[in-house]
C-alpha positions in Angstrom: 46.4 51.6 -40.5 47.1 49.9 -43.8 46.8 51.3 -47.2 43.6 49.4 -47.8 42.1 51.0 -44.7 43.1 54.5 -45.8 41.5 53.8 -49.2 38.2 52.8 -47.6 38.0 56.0 -45.6 38.5 58.3 -48.6 35.2 59.9 -49.6 33.7 59.0 -53.1 34.0 62.7 -54.3 37.7 62.7 -53.4 38.3 59.5 -55.4 36.9 61.1 -58.5 39.1 64.2 -58.1 38.7 67.7 -56.8 35.0 68.7 -56.5 33.8 71.7 -58.5 33.4 74.9 -56.7 30.2 76.9 -56.7 29.8 78.7 -60.0 32.5 76.6 -61.7 31.4 75.3 -65.1 32.1 71.9 -66.5 33.9 71.5 -69.7 30.7 70.6 -71.6 28.9 73.7 -70.2 31.8 75.9 -71.1 31.9 74.6 -74.7 28.1 75.1 -75.0 28.4 78.7 -73.6 31.1 79.7 -76.0 29.2 78.2 -79.0 26.1 80.2 -78.0 28.1 83.4 -77.7 29.8 82.7 -81.0 26.4 82.1 -82.7 25.0 85.3 -81.1 28.0 87.3 -82.4 27.6 86.0 -85.9 23.9 86.9 -85.9 24.7 90.4 -84.7 27.5 90.9 -87.2 25.8 89.4 -90.3 23.4 92.4 -91.1 26.1 95.1 -91.2 28.5 92.8 -92.9 25.9 91.9 -95.6 25.3 95.7 -96.0 28.9 96.4 -96.5 29.5 93.6 -98.9 26.4 94.4 -101.0 27.5 98.0 -101.3 30.5 96.8 -103.4 28.4 94.6 -105.7 26.8 95.5 -109.1 23.1 95.5 -109.2 22.9 92.1 -110.9 24.8 90.5 -108.0 22.9 92.2 -105.2 21.2 89.1 -103.9 23.9 86.6 -104.8 26.2 84.9 -102.3 29.4 85.9 -104.2 31.7 88.1 -102.0 34.7 88.8 -104.2 33.5 88.6 -107.8 32.1 91.8 -109.3 33.7 94.2 -106.9 33.0 97.8 -107.9 32.9 101.3 -106.5 30.3 102.5 -109.0 27.6 102.4 -106.3 29.4 105.0 -104.2 30.3 107.1 -107.2 26.7 107.2 -108.3 25.4 108.0 -104.9 27.8 110.9 -104.3 27.9 112.4 -107.8 24.6 111.6 -109.4 22.2 112.1 -106.5 21.4 114.8 -103.9 23.4 112.9 -101.3 25.7 115.8 -100.4 22.7 118.1 -100.1 21.1 115.6 -97.7 24.3 115.3 -95.8 24.5 119.0 -95.4 20.9 119.2 -94.2 21.5 116.4 -91.7 24.7 118.0 -90.3 23.0 121.3 -89.8 20.0 119.8 -88.0 22.1 117.4 -85.9 24.5 120.2 -84.8 21.6 122.5 -83.7 19.8 119.7 -82.0 22.8 118.4 -80.1 24.0 121.8 -78.9 20.6 123.0 -77.9 19.6 119.7 -76.5 22.7 119.3 -74.3 22.3 122.9 -73.0 18.6 122.5 -72.1 19.0 119.0 -70.7 22.0 119.9 -68.5 20.4 123.0 -67.1 17.1 121.3 -66.5 18.8 118.3 -64.8 20.8 120.6 -62.6 17.8 122.5 -61.5 15.9 119.3 -60.7 18.9 118.0 -58.8 19.8 121.1 -56.7 16.7 123.3 -56.3 13.3 122.7 -54.8 10.6 124.9 -56.4 6.8 124.8 -56.8 5.7 122.4 -59.6 9.0 120.4 -59.5 7.4 117.0 -59.1 4.7 117.6 -61.8 7.5 118.8 -64.1 9.5 115.5 -63.4 6.4 113.5 -64.1 5.7 115.5 -67.3 9.2 114.7 -68.6 8.6 111.1 -67.9 5.1 110.9 -69.4 6.1 112.5 -72.6 8.3 109.4 -73.3 5.2 107.1 -73.2 3.6 108.4 -76.4 4.5 106.5 -79.5 6.0 108.5 -82.3 3.2 107.6 -84.8 0.6 109.2 -82.6 2.4 112.6 -82.5 3.1 112.9 -86.2 -0.4 114.4 -87.2 -0.7 117.0 -84.4 3.0 118.1 -84.9 2.5 118.3 -88.6 -0.6 120.5 -88.1 1.4 122.8 -85.8 4.3 123.0 -88.2 1.9 123.8 -91.1 0.1 126.5 -89.0 3.4 128.3 -88.3 4.9 127.8 -91.7 7.7 125.6 -90.6 7.3 122.7 -93.0 10.4 122.1 -95.2 12.4 124.2 -92.6 15.3 122.7 -90.6 13.9 124.4 -87.4 10.8 122.1 -87.6 13.0 119.0 -87.2 15.2 120.6 -84.6 12.2 121.4 -82.4 10.7 118.0 -83.0 13.9 116.1 -82.1 14.3 118.3 -79.0 10.9 117.1 -77.8 12.2 113.5 -78.1 15.7 113.9 -76.6 15.4 116.5 -73.9 12.9 114.8 -71.5 15.0 111.6 -71.4 18.3 113.4 -71.2 17.1 115.7 -68.5 16.2 112.7 -66.3 19.6 111.2 -67.0 21.5 114.4 -66.2 19.6 114.8 -63.0 20.8 111.3 -61.9 24.3 112.3 -62.8 24.2 115.6 -61.0 22.9 113.8 -57.9 26.2 112.0 -57.7 28.2 115.3 -57.6 28.6 116.5 -53.9 26.6 119.6 -53.0 29.6 120.9 -51.2 31.1 121.9 -54.5 28.1 124.2 -55.1 28.4 125.6 -51.6 32.1 126.4 -52.0 31.3 128.2 -55.3 28.7 130.4 -53.5 31.1 131.2 -50.7 33.6 132.4 -53.4 30.9 134.7 -54.7 29.7 132.8 -57.8 26.1 133.0 -58.9 24.0 129.8 -59.2 24.7 129.8 -63.0 28.4 130.6 -62.5 28.6 127.7 -60.1 26.9 125.4 -62.6 29.0 126.6 -65.5 32.5 126.8 -63.9 32.4 124.1 -61.2 29.8 121.5 -62.0 29.9 121.3 -65.8 33.6 120.3 -65.9 32.8 117.4 -63.6 29.8 116.4 -65.7 31.7 115.5 -68.9 30.8 111.8 -68.9 27.1 112.6 -68.5 27.3 115.3 -71.2 29.0 112.8 -73.5 26.1 110.4 -73.1 23.5 113.2 -73.5 25.2 114.5 -76.6 25.6 111.1 -78.1 21.9 110.2 -77.5 20.8 113.5 -79.0 23.0 113.0 -82.0 21.7 109.5 -82.6 18.1 110.7 -82.2 18.6 113.4 -84.9 20.9 111.4 -87.2 18.9 108.2 -87.5 15.2 109.4 -87.2 13.1 108.7 -90.3 9.4 109.2 -89.5 9.4 112.9 -88.8 12.1 113.6 -91.4 9.9 112.2 -94.2 6.7 113.7 -92.9 7.9 117.3 -92.4 10.4 117.6 -95.3 9.4 117.2 -99.0 11.5 117.7 -102.1 14.9 116.1 -102.6 16.7 119.4 -101.8 15.1 119.5 -98.4 15.5 115.9 -97.3 17.9 114.6 -94.7 19.9 111.5 -95.1 17.3 109.3 -93.5 14.7 110.6 -95.9 17.0 110.4 -98.8 17.5 106.7 -98.3 13.9 106.1 -99.2 14.4 107.4 -102.7 16.5 104.4 -103.6 13.9 101.7 -102.5 10.2 102.6 -102.9 7.2 101.6 -104.9 8.8 102.8 -108.1 12.5 101.8 -107.8 14.4 98.9 -106.1 18.0 100.1 -106.1 19.2 98.0 -103.2 22.9 98.3 -104.3 22.6 102.1 -104.1 20.8 102.1 -100.8 23.5 99.9 -99.2 26.2 102.2 -100.4 24.4 105.3 -99.0 23.8 103.5 -95.8 27.5 102.7 -95.3 28.3 106.4 -96.0 25.7 107.4 -93.4 27.1 105.0 -90.8 30.6 106.5 -91.0 29.9 109.7 -89.1 27.9 107.9 -86.5 30.8 105.5 -86.0 33.3 108.3 -85.6 31.1 110.1 -83.1 30.7 106.8 -81.1 34.4 106.2 -81.2 35.1 109.7 -79.8 32.5 109.5 -77.1 32.8 105.8 -76.1 35.4 106.4 -73.4 32.8 108.5 -71.5 29.7 106.4 -72.3 30.2 103.6 -69.7 30.9 106.0 -66.8 28.2 108.4 -67.9 25.5 105.7 -68.2 26.3 104.2 -64.8 26.9 107.4 -63.0 23.2 107.8 -61.9 22.9 104.3 -60.6 24.3 105.1 -57.2 24.2 108.3 -55.2 27.2 109.4 -53.2 
């Protein structure tokens, strides 16, 4: 067979080169995908970057495009020394700590009970936890405000703690149930054989294995209490009683428009949340996906 004959028997796709495998992108598609991802990243990064840059600008340059000229730390100095920011920070830390500790304890015990025990009213309880997440926050402000006013809890940290627990506990209890479902029941049985009570089994054997789920629960509860605005402004009045979220509204309202101060305060508020996320992030992925499959 001659060379010409071999050439005539070569398929057209072989003459053009190696055919693309299934799922393999062309060069043009790869460039388009990377440009799309780059554009999405820029869109996501621009708001916090603008917030950070604006916090170092004087008031006259707040809405200008200059990034380096007019650099100043006066905004942070004013927020920390000339406002009630430190008081707001203390109020927020107290409320967040109480909410996180109590929320994690209630969510973990509730999730463990739903995962391990069968008791009358179990299914209605699970549906109740789920249904409470369906009501929008705006609908609940008025009845909760009336309850807090009736029991004299307005302008008290306990009012926000109880309110935030009603938001965080139902979701976290469902999440912890899914996580406990992945822990073998044989661990509980071995604990009972060794003479441990149900709570002793839960506290000594199961809880140490539930650290990723507890990290996610704690982080969600922390974010719920740290960043919530509606209840914080409705139940707390007077600058000495405000939390950080409520204090931000004193910089930009119908009377003042101090965007440069608000951006500086917002950056300071974001620092603790970033530190907490950095500490918990190693457990977040495993904790969020732990309930997806059941062993």
